DOVO-734810 format. One record per residue (C-alpha): residue number from 0; x, y, z; residue in one letter. Coordinates in steps of 0.2 Angstrom, whole numbers. Layout:
// residues N
[node NUM,[X,Y,Z],'A'],
...
END
This chain:
// residues 438
[node 0,[558,211,505],'M'],
[node 1,[568,219,491],'S'],
[node 2,[560,224,474],'S'],
[node 3,[556,212,461],'G'],
[node 4,[568,222,449],'L'],
[node 5,[583,218,460],'S'],
[node 6,[597,209,452],'S'],
[node 7,[598,197,466],'S'],
[node 8,[589,192,482],'W'],
[node 9,[597,193,499],'T'],
[node 10,[597,178,511],'S'],
[node 11,[583,187,520],'D'],
[node 12,[573,187,504],'D'],
[node 13,[575,169,502],'Y'],
[node 14,[570,166,521],'K'],
[node 15,[554,176,518],'Q'],
[node 16,[549,168,501],'V'],
[node 17,[532,162,496],'D'],
[node 18,[526,156,479],'L'],
[node 19,[518,173,474],'D'],
[node 20,[535,183,478],'R'],
[node 21,[545,169,469],'A'],
[node 22,[534,171,454],'R'],
[node 23,[536,190,454],'D'],
[node 24,[554,189,456],'Y'],
[node 25,[558,175,443],'A'],
[node 26,[548,185,430],'K'],
[node 27,[559,200,430],'S'],
[node 28,[576,196,439],'A'],
[node 29,[592,195,430],'D'],
[node 30,[596,177,427],'L'],
[node 31,[612,179,438],'T'],
[node 32,[601,182,453],'G'],
[node 33,[592,165,452],'L'],
[node 34,[599,153,464],'D'],
[node 35,[589,137,463],'V'],
[node 36,[600,128,476],'S'],
[node 37,[593,139,491],'N'],
[node 38,[583,126,502],'F'],
[node 39,[571,140,508],'N'],
[node 40,[563,139,490],'L'],
[node 41,[560,120,492],'F'],
[node 42,[553,122,510],'Q'],
[node 43,[541,135,505],'A'],
[node 44,[536,125,489],'D'],
[node 45,[541,141,479],'A'],
[node 46,[554,134,468],'I'],
[node 47,[543,132,453],'W'],
[node 48,[544,149,445],'P'],
[node 49,[563,149,446],'F'],
[node 50,[564,132,436],'F'],
[node 51,[551,138,424],'E'],
[node 52,[561,153,420],'R'],
[node 53,[577,143,418],'L'],
[node 54,[569,130,406],'R'],
[node 55,[563,145,395],'K'],
[node 56,[578,156,395],'D'],
[node 57,[593,147,401],'S'],
[node 58,[590,128,402],'P'],
[node 59,[609,125,404],'V'],
[node 60,[613,138,417],'H'],
[node 61,[629,143,426],'Y'],
[node 62,[627,149,444],'H'],
[node 63,[644,158,448],'A'],
[node 64,[640,160,466],'D'],
[node 65,[631,150,479],'S'],
[node 66,[634,143,496],'R'],
[node 67,[639,127,487],'Y'],
[node 68,[651,136,476],'G'],
[node 69,[649,138,457],'P'],
[node 70,[638,125,448],'Y'],
[node 71,[628,121,432],'W'],
[node 72,[609,119,432],'S'],
[node 73,[602,106,420],'I'],
[node 74,[583,109,420],'T'],
[node 75,[575,102,404],'K'],
[node 76,[569,84,403],'H'],
[node 77,[579,79,387],'S'],
[node 78,[595,87,394],'H'],
[node 79,[594,78,410],'L'],
[node 80,[593,61,401],'K'],
[node 81,[608,66,391],'E'],
[node 82,[619,70,406],'I'],
[node 83,[613,55,416],'D'],
[node 84,[617,43,402],'S'],
[node 85,[634,51,398],'D'],
[node 86,[646,41,410],'N'],
[node 87,[661,44,399],'Q'],
[node 88,[661,63,402],'R'],
[node 89,[651,66,418],'F'],
[node 90,[656,56,434],'S'],
[node 91,[648,52,450],'S'],
[node 92,[663,49,460],'T'],
[node 93,[666,66,467],'R'],
[node 94,[649,68,475],'S'],
[node 95,[631,64,470],'I'],
[node 96,[624,80,477],'T'],
[node 97,[627,98,475],'I'],
[node 98,[636,98,492],'Q'],
[node 99,[654,92,491],'D'],
[node 100,[662,80,504],'P'],
[node 101,[675,87,516],'L'],
[node 102,[691,90,507],'G'],
[node 103,[684,97,491],'V'],
[node 104,[671,109,498],'A'],
[node 105,[670,127,495],'S'],
[node 106,[676,138,510],'D'],
[node 107,[658,143,514],'T'],
[node 108,[653,125,516],'E'],
[node 109,[668,116,522],'R'],
[node 110,[665,107,539],'G'],
[node 111,[647,112,539],'S'],
[node 112,[638,100,528],'E'],
[node 113,[640,83,520],'N'],
[node 114,[657,79,525],'D'],
[node 115,[653,61,525],'I'],
[node 116,[662,49,513],'D'],
[node 117,[651,46,498],'T'],
[node 118,[660,31,492],'S'],
[node 119,[645,20,490],'S'],
[node 120,[642,12,473],'F'],
[node 121,[630,26,468],'I'],
[node 122,[645,38,469],'A'],
[node 123,[656,26,458],'M'],
[node 124,[658,24,440],'D'],
[node 125,[658,8,430],'A'],
[node 126,[665,-5,432],'P'],
[node 127,[666,-4,451],'K'],
[node 128,[648,3,452],'H'],
[node 129,[641,-12,442],'D'],
[node 130,[651,-24,453],'Q'],
[node 131,[644,-18,469],'Q'],
[node 132,[627,-14,463],'R'],
[node 133,[625,-33,457],'R'],
[node 134,[629,-38,475],'V'],
[node 135,[613,-31,482],'V'],
[node 136,[601,-30,467],'S'],
[node 137,[594,-47,469],'P'],
[node 138,[584,-42,485],'V'],
[node 139,[574,-31,474],'V'],
[node 140,[574,-41,458],'A'],
[node 141,[556,-46,452],'P'],
[node 142,[556,-64,458],'P'],
[node 143,[559,-58,476],'N'],
[node 144,[547,-44,475],'L'],
[node 145,[533,-56,470],'A'],
[node 146,[536,-65,486],'K'],
[node 147,[536,-49,496],'M'],
[node 148,[519,-42,490],'E'],
[node 149,[509,-52,502],'D'],
[node 150,[520,-46,517],'L'],
[node 151,[518,-28,511],'I'],
[node 152,[499,-30,509],'R'],
[node 153,[497,-37,527],'S'],
[node 154,[508,-23,534],'R'],
[node 155,[498,-10,525],'V'],
[node 156,[481,-18,531],'I'],
[node 157,[488,-18,549],'E'],
[node 158,[493,0,548],'I'],
[node 159,[477,6,540],'L'],
[node 160,[466,-3,552],'E'],
[node 161,[475,5,567],'G'],
[node 162,[472,23,561],'L'],
[node 163,[459,34,570],'P'],
[node 164,[444,39,559],'V'],
[node 165,[436,56,560],'D'],
[node 166,[450,62,570],'E'],
[node 167,[465,72,564],'E'],
[node 168,[483,64,565],'F'],
[node 169,[500,66,556],'N'],
[node 170,[499,55,540],'W'],
[node 171,[518,56,538],'V'],
[node 172,[522,48,555],'D'],
[node 173,[508,36,556],'R'],
[node 174,[508,29,538],'V'],
[node 175,[522,35,527],'S'],
[node 176,[536,33,539],'I'],
[node 177,[529,17,547],'E'],
[node 178,[526,7,531],'L'],
[node 179,[543,12,524],'T'],
[node 180,[552,9,540],'T'],
[node 181,[544,-8,542],'Q'],
[node 182,[550,-13,524],'M'],
[node 183,[568,-6,527],'L'],
[node 184,[569,-17,543],'A'],
[node 185,[564,-32,532],'T'],
[node 186,[577,-28,519],'L'],
[node 187,[591,-27,531],'F'],
[node 188,[584,-40,543],'D'],
[node 189,[586,-26,556],'F'],
[node 190,[579,-28,573],'P'],
[node 191,[561,-24,570],'F'],
[node 192,[558,-16,587],'E'],
[node 193,[572,-4,583],'E'],
[node 194,[566,0,566],'R'],
[node 195,[563,19,569],'R'],
[node 196,[582,21,571],'K'],
[node 197,[583,18,552],'L'],
[node 198,[572,34,548],'T'],
[node 199,[581,44,561],'F'],
[node 200,[598,40,553],'W'],
[node 201,[591,44,536],'S'],
[node 202,[584,61,541],'D'],
[node 203,[601,65,550],'V'],
[node 204,[611,60,535],'A'],
[node 205,[601,71,523],'T'],
[node 206,[596,85,535],'G'],
[node 207,[609,87,548],'G'],
[node 208,[604,101,561],'P'],
[node 209,[590,107,549],'R'],
[node 210,[581,90,552],'S'],
[node 211,[578,96,570],'G'],
[node 212,[584,79,577],'L'],
[node 213,[602,85,581],'V'],
[node 214,[609,102,586],'N'],
[node 215,[625,102,576],'S'],
[node 216,[635,92,563],'W'],
[node 217,[646,85,577],'D'],
[node 218,[630,77,584],'E'],
[node 219,[625,71,566],'A'],
[node 220,[642,63,565],'R'],
[node 221,[640,55,582],'E'],
[node 222,[623,48,577],'A'],
[node 223,[629,41,561],'L'],
[node 224,[644,33,570],'N'],
[node 225,[630,24,580],'D'],
[node 226,[622,18,564],'C'],
[node 227,[639,11,558],'L'],
[node 228,[642,2,575],'A'],
[node 229,[624,-5,575],'S'],
[node 230,[627,-12,557],'F'],
[node 231,[645,-18,561],'Q'],
[node 232,[637,-29,574],'T'],
[node 233,[625,-36,562],'L'],
[node 234,[640,-38,549],'W'],
[node 235,[650,-48,561],'A'],
[node 236,[636,-60,565],'D'],
[node 237,[632,-63,546],'R'],
[node 238,[650,-63,538],'S'],
[node 239,[652,-81,542],'N'],
[node 240,[647,-91,527],'E'],
[node 241,[638,-103,538],'A'],
[node 242,[625,-89,541],'H'],
[node 243,[611,-90,528],'E'],
[node 244,[601,-75,524],'G'],
[node 245,[594,-65,510],'F'],
[node 246,[596,-48,517],'D'],
[node 247,[606,-33,512],'L'],
[node 248,[619,-35,526],'V'],
[node 249,[622,-53,523],'T'],
[node 250,[624,-50,504],'M'],
[node 251,[637,-36,508],'L'],
[node 252,[646,-46,521],'A'],
[node 253,[648,-62,511],'Q'],
[node 254,[651,-56,493],'N'],
[node 255,[669,-55,488],'S'],
[node 256,[667,-38,480],'E'],
[node 257,[661,-30,496],'T'],
[node 258,[666,-41,511],'K'],
[node 259,[682,-31,513],'D'],
[node 260,[676,-13,511],'M'],
[node 261,[682,-1,524],'P'],
[node 262,[670,5,538],'P'],
[node 263,[667,22,530],'Q'],
[node 264,[662,15,514],'Q'],
[node 265,[651,2,523],'F'],
[node 266,[643,17,531],'L'],
[node 267,[641,26,515],'S'],
[node 268,[633,11,507],'T'],
[node 269,[621,8,521],'L'],
[node 270,[616,26,520],'L'],
[node 271,[613,25,502],'L'],
[node 272,[602,10,504],'L'],
[node 273,[593,17,519],'I'],
[node 274,[589,34,511],'I'],
[node 275,[585,26,494],'G'],
[node 276,[573,14,503],'G'],
[node 277,[565,28,514],'N'],
[node 278,[564,44,505],'D'],
[node 279,[556,39,488],'T'],
[node 280,[542,29,495],'T'],
[node 281,[539,39,511],'R'],
[node 282,[538,56,503],'N'],
[node 283,[528,49,488],'S'],
[node 284,[515,42,500],'I'],
[node 285,[513,59,508],'S'],
[node 286,[514,68,492],'G'],
[node 287,[501,57,484],'G'],
[node 288,[488,62,498],'V'],
[node 289,[492,80,496],'L'],
[node 290,[491,80,477],'A'],
[node 291,[474,71,477],'L'],
[node 292,[467,84,489],'N'],
[node 293,[474,99,478],'Q'],
[node 294,[466,91,463],'F'],
[node 295,[449,84,469],'P'],
[node 296,[444,80,451],'D'],
[node 297,[458,67,451],'Q'],
[node 298,[452,60,467],'Y'],
[node 299,[435,58,460],'E'],
[node 300,[442,49,445],'K'],
[node 301,[451,37,456],'L'],
[node 302,[435,33,466],'R'],
[node 303,[427,29,449],'A'],
[node 304,[440,18,443],'N'],
[node 305,[453,9,455],'A'],
[node 306,[461,1,439],'K'],
[node 307,[470,18,437],'L'],
[node 308,[480,15,453],'I'],
[node 309,[496,8,444],'P'],
[node 310,[497,23,432],'N'],
[node 311,[493,35,446],'M'],
[node 312,[508,28,456],'V'],
[node 313,[519,34,442],'A'],
[node 314,[511,50,441],'E'],
[node 315,[512,53,459],'I'],
[node 316,[531,49,458],'I'],
[node 317,[533,62,444],'R'],
[node 318,[523,75,453],'W'],
[node 319,[532,73,469],'Q'],
[node 320,[549,70,463],'T'],
[node 321,[555,64,480],'P'],
[node 322,[574,67,476],'L'],
[node 323,[575,84,469],'A'],
[node 324,[592,82,461],'H'],
[node 325,[608,72,457],'M'],
[node 326,[625,79,453],'R'],
[node 327,[639,74,441],'R'],
[node 328,[656,81,439],'T'],
[node 329,[663,85,422],'A'],
[node 330,[678,74,417],'L'],
[node 331,[683,85,403],'E'],
[node 332,[678,101,394],'D'],
[node 333,[661,98,386],'V'],
[node 334,[651,108,373],'E'],
[node 335,[633,106,379],'F'],
[node 336,[619,114,370],'H'],
[node 337,[628,130,367],'G'],
[node 338,[637,131,383],'K'],
[node 339,[655,126,388],'T'],
[node 340,[655,115,404],'I'],
[node 341,[673,115,410],'R'],
[node 342,[683,100,417],'K'],
[node 343,[679,99,436],'G'],
[node 344,[663,109,435],'D'],
[node 345,[648,103,446],'K'],
[node 346,[633,99,435],'V'],
[node 347,[617,97,444],'V'],
[node 348,[603,87,436],'M'],
[node 349,[587,95,443],'W'],
[node 350,[575,80,441],'Y'],
[node 351,[561,91,450],'I'],
[node 352,[562,103,435],'S'],
[node 353,[563,89,421],'G'],
[node 354,[547,82,428],'N'],
[node 355,[538,98,426],'R'],
[node 356,[545,101,408],'D'],
[node 357,[530,108,398],'E'],
[node 358,[538,101,382],'E'],
[node 359,[536,83,389],'V'],
[node 360,[521,84,401],'F'],
[node 361,[506,94,396],'E'],
[node 362,[499,104,411],'N'],
[node 363,[515,98,420],'A'],
[node 364,[510,106,437],'D'],
[node 365,[494,96,438],'K'],
[node 366,[492,79,445],'L'],
[node 367,[483,69,431],'I'],
[node 368,[481,51,437],'I'],
[node 369,[478,44,419],'D'],
[node 370,[492,54,411],'R'],
[node 371,[498,43,396],'K'],
[node 372,[516,47,398],'N'],
[node 373,[518,47,417],'A'],
[node 374,[531,34,416],'R'],
[node 375,[543,45,407],'Q'],
[node 376,[547,54,423],'H'],
[node 377,[565,55,428],'V'],
[node 378,[562,53,447],'S'],
[node 379,[572,37,447],'F'],
[node 380,[586,43,437],'G'],
[node 381,[591,37,420],'F'],
[node 382,[604,25,413],'G'],
[node 383,[618,17,424],'L'],
[node 384,[612,25,440],'H'],
[node 385,[594,22,438],'R'],
[node 386,[586,18,456],'C'],
[node 387,[587,-1,458],'M'],
[node 388,[573,-1,471],'G'],
[node 389,[560,8,459],'N'],
[node 390,[549,-8,458],'R'],
[node 391,[548,-10,477],'L'],
[node 392,[543,9,479],'A'],
[node 393,[530,7,466],'E'],
[node 394,[523,-9,473],'M'],
[node 395,[522,-1,491],'Q'],
[node 396,[512,14,484],'L'],
[node 397,[501,3,473],'R'],
[node 398,[496,-9,487],'V'],
[node 399,[493,5,499],'L'],
[node 400,[481,14,488],'W'],
[node 401,[472,-2,484],'E'],
[node 402,[469,-5,502],'E'],
[node 403,[465,14,505],'I'],
[node 404,[451,13,492],'Q'],
[node 405,[444,-2,500],'K'],
[node 406,[441,7,517],'R'],
[node 407,[440,26,515],'F'],
[node 408,[430,38,505],'H'],
[node 409,[443,51,507],'K'],
[node 410,[460,55,516],'V'],
[node 411,[456,73,519],'E'],
[node 412,[471,85,521],'V'],
[node 413,[466,97,535],'T'],
[node 414,[480,109,536],'G'],
[node 415,[496,115,528],'A'],
[node 416,[510,102,526],'P'],
[node 417,[527,105,534],'K'],
[node 418,[541,102,521],'R'],
[node 419,[559,96,523],'T'],
[node 420,[572,111,523],'P'],
[node 421,[582,102,509],'S'],
[node 422,[586,105,491],'N'],
[node 423,[589,86,489],'F'],
[node 424,[575,77,498],'V'],
[node 425,[559,84,493],'K'],
[node 426,[548,78,507],'G'],
[node 427,[537,81,522],'Y'],
[node 428,[539,81,541],'T'],
[node 429,[520,83,545],'H'],
[node 430,[504,81,535],'L'],
[node 431,[488,83,545],'P'],
[node 432,[474,72,539],'V'],
[node 433,[457,65,544],'R'],
[node 434,[450,49,537],'L'],
[node 435,[432,47,531],'H'],
[node 436,[425,29,530],'R'],
[node 437,[416,22,515],'L'],
END
């Protein structure tokens, strides 16, 4: 491992990183050497000192060199909200992640990552974004959510009652994935017995070969073509206006704004909805268990007062930040807090950093389940592109913890979690736990 006084780490340094090494390096390194886009920092849960340094010394920071090309990091809570709400000068159309789609990628990433068309409505600007979002938003509107709560609760109870007690198992697979995948199958009216395909496609789309599910990006493309083929079959069955349904596929297939979208855009829209419905809830379910074990005083507080659960859900989502960033592209030269962002520059909004901004959240690294301003988190984004499924995610988490508290004294984490190798999805692939009954 190179010295902490080095101007920049090598790729081997990042591969060997842990929190202590990251802390030592971040304190003394030249700012040009801090590359917060390196996925190893996220997989090792060692990113925090890097963001703390940037928030303090360079909250609007230009990274001249990375595997994704040059980019700006926006790390303070207030600055994130400014960028996220400025749709006149910052666009979503080129890409919503630090990676570029094929055709506009840097030489180092072209053909290796994220060369999938991103023309879903999240990667659009107004008015087209608003038109397409309106098509699918009724499925997660409050009246429909109220009808879904009983279904969510019955599924939560069935899942929890089927878990082993006083025996170690993987919480991610048995609870986090299972609950979110069941709800995704319902939202799409997807064949229930094939619901795990939805999680598979989501993980392949966000992780590619790093997910461990495919060996190459060619295999990833093949898997996502299978996703498209499966949903095109459903589309064909539901595009006839005689078909009645209140699911996402039927809404897309029958609405005049979306019924003629080309296959690649349909795939991109599907992946947006699958990933959005999967990753936020799934990784907050796992992250909440981990956080309560890391902060046992908060677990005691929860046991003493179950009425704290709704606020705790918001705090878990803040602490976890299941999607670490979103990206915009500057449409013109912009003077932003003393820096000049040039037209065409990548601007990465690090939600994960904004949610740990000490100027907004006192003791920001700690889970505090009765935190008064927990709902000021930016995990769902801000403005035009705020996550439309945020209420569904919160409902699933709330119902889950209500039912957990009725049955178990503790969900005990028994070993180190395995985290996703991604700078976009901040999640887990494995979390060993043991349940203790009341």
